C-alpha positions in Angstrom: 36.3 7.1 -50.3 33.5 8.6 -49.0 30.5 6.8 -47.7 28.4 8.3 -50.5 30.8 6.7 -52.8 29.3 3.6 -52.2 25.9 5.0 -53.1 27.2 6.7 -56.4 30.4 4.7 -58.2 29.3 2.3 -60.6 29.8 1.8 -64.4 27.3 3.3 -66.9 25.2 2.3 -69.5 24.6 -1.1 -71.1 26.4 -3.1 -68.1 24.2 -1.4 -65.0 20.9 -1.7 -67.5 21.8 -5.5 -67.4 22.4 -5.9 -63.7 19.1 -3.8 -63.2 17.1 -6.6 -64.6 19.0 -8.9 -63.2 18.9 -7.4 -59.8 15.1 -7.0 -60.4 14.5 -11.2 -61.1 16.6 -11.8 -57.6 13.9 -12.9 -54.7 14.3 -10.0 -52.1 16.7 -12.1 -49.4 19.2 -12.7 -52.7 19.0 -9.1 -53.5 20.1 -8.2 -49.8 22.9 -10.9 -50.2 24.1 -9.4 -53.4 24.2 -6.1 -51.6 25.9 -7.7 -48.5 28.8 -9.3 -50.7 28.8 -5.7 -52.9 29.8 -3.8 -49.7 32.2 -6.7 -48.4 34.1 -6.4 -51.7 34.4 -2.8 -52.0 34.4 -0.3 -49.0 34.7 -3.2 -46.4 37.3 -4.9 -47.8 40.4 -3.4 -46.2 38.8 -3.8 -42.8 36.4 -6.9 -42.7 33.2 -8.0 -44.0 29.6 -7.7 -43.2 28.5 -11.5 -42.1 25.0 -10.9 -41.3 22.4 -8.2 -43.4 19.1 -8.2 -42.0 16.7 -5.2 -43.2 13.4 -5.0 -41.7 11.7 -2.9 -44.2 7.9 -2.8 -41.6 9.7 -1.6 -38.8 12.4 0.8 -40.7 15.7 -1.0 -39.3 18.6 -2.3 -40.7 21.5 -4.9 -38.6 24.8 -5.7 -39.7 26.8 -8.0 -37.7 30.7 -7.3 -38.8 33.6 -9.3 -38.1 36.4 -6.7 -38.6 40.5 -7.0 -38.7 41.5 -6.9 -35.3 38.0 -7.4 -33.3 38.2 -10.5 -31.1 34.3 -10.7 -31.4 31.9 -9.8 -34.0 30.0 -6.5 -33.7 26.5 -5.0 -34.7 25.8 -1.4 -36.3 21.7 -0.7 -36.4 20.3 2.0 -38.4 16.5 2.4 -36.6 13.9 4.2 -38.1 15.8 4.8 -41.7 14.2 6.5 -44.3 14.3 6.7 -48.4 13.0 10.6 -49.2 12.6 11.7 -53.1 12.4 15.5 -52.8 10.1 16.4 -56.2 12.5 16.6 -59.2 15.6 15.2 -57.1 17.5 11.8 -56.8 16.2 9.5 -53.7 18.2 10.6 -50.6 18.9 8.1 -47.9 18.3 9.3 -44.6 19.9 7.1 -42.0 17.8 7.4 -38.7 19.7 6.9 -35.5 22.9 4.9 -35.6 24.2 2.5 -32.8 26.8 0.4 -32.3 27.4 -3.0 -30.2 31.3 -1.8 -29.3 31.3 1.5 -27.0 34.3 3.5 -28.9 32.4 2.9 -32.3 29.4 4.4 -30.9 31.6 7.4 -30.0 33.2 6.9 -33.6 29.6 7.2 -35.2 28.8 10.0 -33.4 31.7 12.1 -34.0 31.5 11.4 -37.6 28.3 12.5 -37.7 28.4 15.6 -35.7 31.3 16.5 -37.6 28.6 15.9 -41.4 31.6 13.1 -42.1 28.6 10.8 -41.9 25.9 13.0 -43.3 22.7 13.6 -42.4 21.2 12.7 -45.9 22.6 10.5 -48.4 21.6 11.4 -52.1 21.7 8.7 -54.5 22.6 9.2 -58.3 23.6 6.3 -59.6 20.3 4.9 -61.1 22.0 1.3 -60.3 21.8 2.1 -56.8 18.5 3.8 -56.7 16.6 0.5 -58.2 19.0 -1.7 -55.5 17.5 1.0 -52.5 14.4 1.1 -53.6 14.1 -2.2 -53.6 15.4 -3.7 -50.5 14.5 -0.4 -48.4 
């Protein structure tokens, strides 16, 4: 699974419409908690879980505390100066800005993944449900 699969894999139609209506009704904190739970049940499930997810919309900073299997202590990943960009007539795109990790090995791995474009500079968000989620919490 590519990182972009997280943003673009979901059902369609009536189920997504119901999810969008429900998500809009939630307070911001509950929306962020829902995103954290979805990530834990999806892409992170084999590796561990996010224990804390904070999104500072004003300063454009995302902090995630993770308990990863095999790691004796929690680690933190911070996304600094992220942006949500939507070129005219296109789907929104999430731009990471700068990624920082609390472990040297993870910081090096992230650097390699970015250099090799495994983590692209921008992720296109194709799914309408995910577009709503990202626009709401970021």
